[in-house]
Structure formats: C-alpha cells, structure tokens
C-alpha positions in Angstrom: 32.7 -91.2 -25.5 34.5 -88.1 -24.9 35.3 -86.2 -28.1 36.4 -82.8 -26.9 38.2 -81.4 -23.8 38.0 -77.6 -23.1 41.0 -76.2 -21.2 41.2 -72.9 -19.5 44.5 -71.1 -20.3 46.2 -69.1 -17.4 46.6 -71.1 -14.3 45.5 -74.3 -16.1 47.6 -74.9 -19.1 49.7 -71.7 -19.3 52.0 -70.4 -16.5 52.3 -66.6 -16.8 53.0 -66.0 -13.1 49.6 -64.3 -12.6 50.8 -61.3 -14.5 47.3 -60.5 -15.9 45.7 -60.6 -12.5 48.6 -58.7 -11.0 48.2 -56.1 -13.6 44.5 -56.0 -13.2 44.9 -55.4 -9.4 47.4 -52.6 -10.2 45.0 -50.9 -12.6 42.2 -51.1 -10.1 44.3 -49.7 -7.2 45.7 -46.9 -9.4 42.1 -45.6 -9.5 42.3 -45.0 -5.7 41.7 -48.5 -4.2 43.7 -50.9 -2.1 42.6 -54.4 -3.1 44.9 -57.4 -2.5 45.8 -59.9 -5.3 43.9 -62.5 -3.3 40.7 -60.4 -3.4 41.1 -59.9 -7.2 41.6 -63.7 -7.7 38.8 -64.7 -5.4 36.1 -62.8 -7.2 37.6 -62.2 -10.7 39.6 -65.3 -11.6 38.4 -66.9 -14.9 36.0 -64.0 -15.8 36.2 -61.6 -18.9 38.5 -58.9 -17.5 36.0 -56.0 -17.6 33.4 -58.1 -15.7 36.3 -59.1 -13.4 36.9 -55.4 -12.7 33.2 -55.0 -11.9 33.3 -57.9 -9.6 36.2 -56.5 -7.6 34.5 -53.1 -7.3 31.5 -54.7 -5.9 33.5 -55.8 -3.0 33.4 -52.1 -2.0 29.7 -51.8 -3.1 30.7 -49.7 -6.2 28.6 -50.1 -9.3 30.1 -47.5 -11.6 30.2 -48.6 -15.3 32.2 -45.5 -16.4 34.8 -46.1 -13.6 35.1 -49.8 -14.7 35.6 -48.8 -18.3 38.3 -46.4 -17.3 40.1 -49.0 -15.3 39.8 -51.5 -18.1 41.4 -49.1 -20.6 44.2 -48.6 -18.1 44.6 -52.2 -17.6 45.0 -52.9 -21.3 47.8 -50.3 -21.5 49.5 -51.7 -18.4 49.2 -55.3 -19.8 50.7 -54.5 -23.0 53.7 -53.0 -21.3 53.9 -56.1 -19.0 53.8 -58.5 -22.0 56.8 -57.0 -23.7 59.4 -58.9 -21.5 56.9 -61.5 -20.0 58.3 -65.1 -19.6 55.4 -67.4 -20.4 55.6 -71.2 -20.3 53.3 -74.1 -20.4 52.0 -75.5 -17.1 53.8 -78.7 -16.3 53.0 -81.5 -18.7 50.5 -79.5 -20.8 52.1 -80.2 -24.2 52.6 -83.8 -23.3 49.0 -84.2 -22.2 47.7 -82.5 -25.4 49.8 -84.9 -27.6 48.6 -88.0 -25.8 45.0 -86.8 -25.9 45.2 -86.0 -29.6 46.8 -89.4 -30.3 43.6 -90.8 -28.8 41.3 -88.8 -30.9 40.4 -86.0 -28.5 39.9 -82.5 -29.8 41.8 -79.9 -27.7 40.1 -76.6 -27.2 41.7 -73.6 -25.3 39.3 -71.1 -23.8 39.8 -68.0 -21.8 38.4 -64.9 -20.1 41.1 -62.9 -21.9 40.4 -61.1 -25.2 41.7 -62.7 -28.4 44.8 -60.4 -28.6 45.9 -61.3 -25.1 45.1 -65.0 -25.6 47.0 -65.3 -28.9 50.0 -63.6 -27.4 50.0 -66.2 -24.7 49.8 -69.0 -27.1 52.5 -67.6 -29.3 54.8 -67.2 -26.3 54.3 -70.7 -25.3 55.0 -71.9 -28.7 51.8 -73.9 -29.4 50.6 -74.3 -32.9 47.0 -74.5 -34.1 46.3 -77.9 -35.7 49.4 -79.4 -34.0 49.2 -78.8 -30.3 45.5 -77.7 -30.1 42.5 -77.5 -32.3 40.7 -74.3 -31.4 41.1 -71.1 -29.4 37.9 -69.5 -28.0 38.2 -66.2 -26.2 36.0 -63.8 -24.2 35.8 -61.4 -27.2 34.4 -64.2 -29.5 31.1 -64.4 -27.6 28.5 -62.0 -26.2 28.1 -63.8 -22.8 31.1 -64.9 -20.8 31.8 -67.2 -17.9 30.0 -68.6 -16.0 27.6 -68.6 -19.0 28.5 -71.5 -21.3 28.7 -69.6 -24.6 32.5 -70.2 -25.3 32.0 -73.9 -24.8 28.9 -74.0 -27.0 30.7 -72.1 -29.7 33.5 -74.7 -29.7 30.8 -77.5 -29.9 29.1 -75.8 -32.7 32.5 -75.4 -34.5 33.2 -79.1 -34.4 29.5 -80.3 -34.9 29.3 -81.7 -31.4 25.6 -81.6 -30.3 25.8 -83.7 -27.0 27.7 -81.9 -24.1 28.1 -85.4 -22.5 30.9 -85.8 -25.1 32.8 -82.8 -23.5 35.0 -82.3 -20.5 35.9 -78.9 -19.0 39.1 -78.3 -17.1 39.9 -75.0 -15.2 41.7 -73.5 -12.2 38.7 -71.4 -10.9 35.2 -71.9 -9.7 33.9 -69.9 -12.6 35.5 -72.4 -15.0 33.7 -75.3 -13.3 30.4 -73.4 -13.4 30.9 -72.6 -17.1 31.2 -76.3 -17.8 28.3 -77.2 -15.6 26.1 -74.6 -17.4 27.1 -76.1 -20.7 26.1 -79.5 -19.5 29.5 -81.0 -19.8 29.7 -84.6 -18.6 32.8 -84.1 -16.5 34.0 -80.8 -14.9 37.5 -80.8 -13.4 39.2 -78.3 -11.2 42.9 -78.1 -11.0 45.0 -76.7 -8.2 47.8 -75.1 -10.2 46.1 -71.6 -10.6 43.8 -69.1 -9.1 41.7 -71.1 -6.6 42.6 -73.5 -3.8 41.3 -77.0 -3.5 38.7 -75.7 -0.9 37.5 -73.0 -3.3 37.3 -75.3 -6.1 35.4 -77.9 -4.0 32.7 -75.3 -3.4 31.7 -75.4 -7.0 31.1 -79.2 -6.9 33.3 -80.5 -9.8 33.4 -84.2 -10.6 37.2 -84.3 -10.0 39.9 -82.0 -8.6 43.5 -82.8 -9.8 46.9 -81.4 -8.9 48.6 -82.2 -12.2 47.5 -82.2 -15.8 48.6 -85.7 -16.4 46.0 -86.8 -13.6 43.4 -86.2 -16.4 44.5 -89.2 -18.4 43.0 -92.0 -16.2 39.8 -89.9 -15.9 39.4 -89.7 -19.8 40.4 -93.3 -20.1 37.7 -94.4 -17.6 35.1 -92.4 -19.4 36.0 -93.9 -22.7 36.1 -97.5 -21.7 33.7 -99.6 -23.7 31.7 -102.2 -21.8 33.0 -105.7 -22.2 31.0 -108.0 -24.4 29.6 -111.0 -22.5 
C-alpha cells in the first residue's frame, strides 16, 4: 500500500513561470557568461541551487568554488527582488489532487532543491496550509546531501515512521527528481511534463510513468493500492 507521495515543487506542483531558473541564469551570466535558460534547465533543474550553479559552470569546464559561491550570493539577492511582485500559482489541479489523496489516507510531502526560505515563500504565495493541503515540507537546506541523493525523501520517511520505500511514490518534472526517488528505493517514480524537462529527457531517467497532468496520478495510485480479490 502506498502511504506517502513526495512531490517536487516548481514545475510539478507550483507554477512560478521558471523565475528561479531565469534568475539563476541571470546571476551566472552577470559573472561574464552567456548561458541560455535551456542550458541551465538541462543541467540544473531540480538540484540545490549552489550545486546547479556548479553544474552550469562545468559546461564550460569551470570548477571554481569561490566563483560559484559569489554567483550564489548574487542569485539570492536577485531572487529576493524578483519575489517581491512574483505571481505564483498552483500547477493545474494540484490542490484538488492533494485533497483527493488525503481523503484516501495518503501523506502529502513537498520537497525541493530550494532552501527553506524560498520554499516557504512559494507555499505562502500559493496559499497552501501545513496540515490542511500538505503534511510536510522538506527543503535542500534541511539535509546535507541533495538530489539526486535520497536524503530529503529518507528524512520525510523518518518523520512519519515509514520504513519501507515501497510505500512511497516520488513525482517530479526533472530527471534528477526521478533519480532521487530511485535512489531512495521508491516503488513508483513519476515524471511530469509540466516543468523543466521534456518527455524525452524524462524518459532517459527510466521512470515507471510519465504524465501530462497531476490528476493522471490518481489511477496510478489506485492501481497500486488495489487489494487482491478474495477467492
């Protein structure tokens, strides 16, 4: 039986028009580069944001921790400015999906490569309430190892006393989301096409399912939780 579903935020359950990755791209390029948003999304989507900066710089074979740190500091300033008037909404059907899943006894966990300040700002702007719309928020700043390492999912499992990862589903819009779930041993790892990566890119990570709408998860969860008929 599936007990917990771990959802990525931006691109999966939250629609913030890629402002974080656009800001990340701007911060990097202000340091003298000319990377495209597509390049940033390809190698950085879903990752903790300092690690995303490192990944983008490696495209140009640059491994400079001091430079990455300076860009990250600039990124945080730019992001704070961008968030002042940012219009953030749920992805289509996210709140409805959460409600239906919770009515069926599922725990809803949000996890993200953003730090806690950024993540809580997004949740607040969407209007979700802890204990009402979702059950736990786990962020990149809550663990020592980030995606594709499974630490955020393992922390959520520990929080709720779930010992078997076969009772967990992971959903995300990037290959690193899928890898995170696989590394945690989740029974089902689902890619969704509403965010950073295309269906083709998601396919490369070998998820069990790829969906185009959050409500497409309902028959998948129902199928997993069907009890065998008694003969």
